[in-house]
N, C-alpha and C positions, 0 to 999 in steps of 0.2 A: 462239628457238635460232635457225632457218633460214628466212630470208622470200625466196623466188625473188617475182619481179613479171614477168608478161609476157616470160621469159626465150626468146630464139629464137637458135639456132646455125644458119648453113650452112656446110658444106663444098662451097664450089665452087657447083653448081648444086644439091646435095642438101640436102634441108631437115631437120638431124636432131634441133631441137628447135622448137615451134611454141608460141609466145607461153606457154610453161610456169609456172604459179605453183603454189608450195606454201608452206603453213606449216607447221612442226614446231615445236610447244609443249615448253617444258621437261619434262625425266623421262619423255617419251614412249619407247615403241620404234615407230617409225615405218616400215612396209614399202613399199619401191618395187618395183614388180613391171612386168613387159612381156616381150614376145618378144624373141629377138637382135635389134641393131639397131631396138630400139623409143626407144630417148634415154634409159637409165640412166644408161652409163657415159658420156655427155655429158654429163648433169646434174651429175653426182658431180663428174668433173673441172672444169667449170663451179666448183662448190663451193671446190674444193681449190686452186681457182688456176691448175689445171695447161690450161686451157682457157679461150679468151677469147669471152665472147658477143657474137652478133653484135648484139643489143639487150636491150633489160631490164635490170632492178637483181637484185642480188645482195649477199644481207647474210647474215653468220653471225655469231654471237655481238654481236649490233649493229654489227657494222662492215662496210661496203662493201668486199666481196673486191677489187671494180676496182681501189678507190682507194687500199684501206690492209690489202695482206693480210694482213701482219706481223701485226698486230691480230687481225684476223680470224681468224687460224689459230691464233692463242699457245694455247687450250686446246682444240686438237680433234688429236683422234689417228684414224690411219684406216689400214684396207687395200684399196688401189686396184688392182687388176689383181692380178697373180702376184708376191708378193713373192720377191725373190731375198736368197739368205744367201752367205757365204763358207763355202762346205761344209768345207774342212780346219779352222775355227777354232770354239773351243764356241761354244756358244748365248749365255753371261755376252759373251763377245770380240767377237760380232756385236752385240747389244746397245749395249756400249762405244760400238764403232764408229759405227752408225748414230745413235745421241745426239750424237755428236759433229758430225754431219752440221747440226744445227738448233742445239741450246743444250746445255751443260752439265748434266749429270742424274747426282746422286750416286750414290755407291755402294749406298747404301742405298734408295736410288729404286730401283736394278735387281734389287737382292734382293726386295723387296715384289712388283715386277710380276712374276717369277719366281716368287714365292709364290703370286697371285693365280692366274695362270693355268695354275699344275698342274705345273712342271716342276722344283720343288725335286727335287735329287740328280740330275738329268741336267743341270743348267745348264754341268756343265764339261766335256759330251762333245762331241765332234766333232758339228756338225750334218749331216755327212753319215752318220752312225751313226742319225740320227734318223726315227721312222716319218712317215707323212705326215700323221698327226695331231699329232705333236709340232711338225713343222714350222708347222702351222695354231696351235697354240697362243705358237710363239715370234713370230710374224707380229702375234697380239694383245697379247703382251708388248709388243712394238714400238711398238704404237698406242698403248698405255697409258703408255708414256716421259713424255711431256709433261703427265703429271696431267692430262688430258681430261675438258672437262666435256660436250663434245661426241665420241660415235665414229661416226664414216663407215665401213660395213662392206660391203663390194662382195665378193658371192657368199664369205664366209666360210667355209662348210660345204663350195665346191666339192671334189668329189674324196673326200671323206670315207666310210668306212664308216658304218655306223647306228650303233654306239658312240661314233666322234668326231662324229658330229653330235648324237647326248644330248648329249656332253659339250661342245658347240660351245653349244650350245642354252642349255643350264645357264648356263654363264659369263655367257652374255649377259645372262640374265635376272639375275643375282647382281650384275654391273655396275649394273644399272639398278636394282635392290631396294635393294642395299645401299652402293652410291658416288651413287646419284641421279643417274647418268649418264642424256642423253639419247643416244638411238642411233637413226641412221638405218641400214636393214638393207634391202640388196638382194638379192635369191635368186631362184631359180627352184624353191627346195624350198618347195611352197608349203602343204606339211602343216607343215612349220617356220614359217613364218609367221603362219599359222591360230595355232600354239599359243602364240607370244610376244609377236604386235605388237599395238598397242591400235588402231591405225589404219594404212592402206592409199593411195597414190596407185597408179594404173594409168596406164601407157604403151602405147599401140599408132600407132606410125608417127609418132614426135614428139610427137603430141597427148595430154595427159591427157583418159582416159576414164571415170575415177572418182577419185574424194576421199573418203573419209570413214572411218566406223569399221568395223571388221573385223565387229561383230557386226551390223550393219546389213546385210552382205551376205548374212548367214544367212535375214533375213526380207525381202530382197526379192522373192519370188516368195512365194505363199501357197499351200501345194502341200499337199494331204491324199492318203494312202493310202488306195484303199478296198478292202475285199473283200466283196463282194455276191452276190447270187445269180446275177447278170448284168450283168458290168460294160460292155459295149456299151450295153443298153438302158437303164442306170442313167447312165452317160455323155450318151447322145443325150438323155435327159428334161433332165437338169439343165442340160443346154446350151440346150434349148429355153425352159426355166422362166428362163434367167437367172442362173442361181445359180454356175454354173462358165464360166470363159472358154479352157479347152482340159483336152486330155488330156496326161499326159507319162508316159513308159517303159511305156506299159500300163496301168497299175494305179493310176495318181495322176492326180487333178484340179487345176486352177488357181481357187482360188475367185474368185467377181468380188467388186469393190469391195463394202465394207459388210454381205458376206455371211460367215456365220459357221458352223461346222463345225454344230452346233444345226439351222439350217436347212436343210443338206442331208440329216441324219439323218432328219428331218420329212418331208420331201418322198421318201425313199426308202422310209419305213414306209407313206406313204399309196398309193403305187404297187403295194404288197403288196411288195417284193422283200426277201427278207430281208439283212441287214447283220450281218458276221461282223467287221469291224474299221476301223475310222475312226481313222485315225494321222497327225498333223498332220507333214511333212516338213521337215527343217530343210537347206538347201540348203549345201553343203560350199563353201570358199572356191575349192576346185578347179573346181567345176562354175560358181559365179559366174563366174570369171577367162574360163574357156571361152568364157561365153556371149557376154563383152564382147567377146573376139577374134574372134568368128565375128560378131557385130553388126558390127566395127569394118572385117574383111573383104569384107561384104556392102556395106557403106556404100563405100567404095573403089572396089569393081566397077562 
């Protein structure tokens, strides 16, 4: 659905994207992560034909965006940067006007998207009376107008309260499951990404530092929490025996390659230490992300 190949973008002397490649399969929910200035918005702008790449190939829905933008984006809906509406007009009228900028959309289709995003009953109210969450739903309705196969959402939950974030998450998942939409989802809310995305790509200073399944981020380090008679003595012995590679947070150890938990327990029993708990620790996406960012900063320095 999306295929970026060695895409580079320079703004004068500044390198915003450095040979960025990304392949997003159909019907996936794909997360695009990175710090402010990492290149996420530049990449999305390039996908939408609003930013011209310095080098590389950009294909969306099978078409080259730089050569055939009209066909590439014909079945793409997007929330990009801050959506703007006419506050004094109704939500429905806003959708009618916005649809007119691209292609004609039937009243039936407008009614469908209003129902899909949960604005039924408020579609005829002035947008100035809408809450922040309702404005976010109106932006999502706008993105759904062209009956897309691909949704590109740039920080759709920005500024929402917990209830609004939950509603946005549920709606995005429903679009994917019930309508079969492919969704590229850029967000700073890592817990949301962890809950809804199947795959992620992480950018750091314009370069891709990770690309893979969310499930893989939880198993990137083999951590085990230990509660033993003497943690310091236990960790020292386990390290000397080559069973662990390090200590994390003062209560967990990282297993060496090809070492399993029973081997650790066996060794602790052999040296006479009481063992109260041995629990595998699953790394969160936030922890994985912060490790990547710290490694990126260290490499840069």
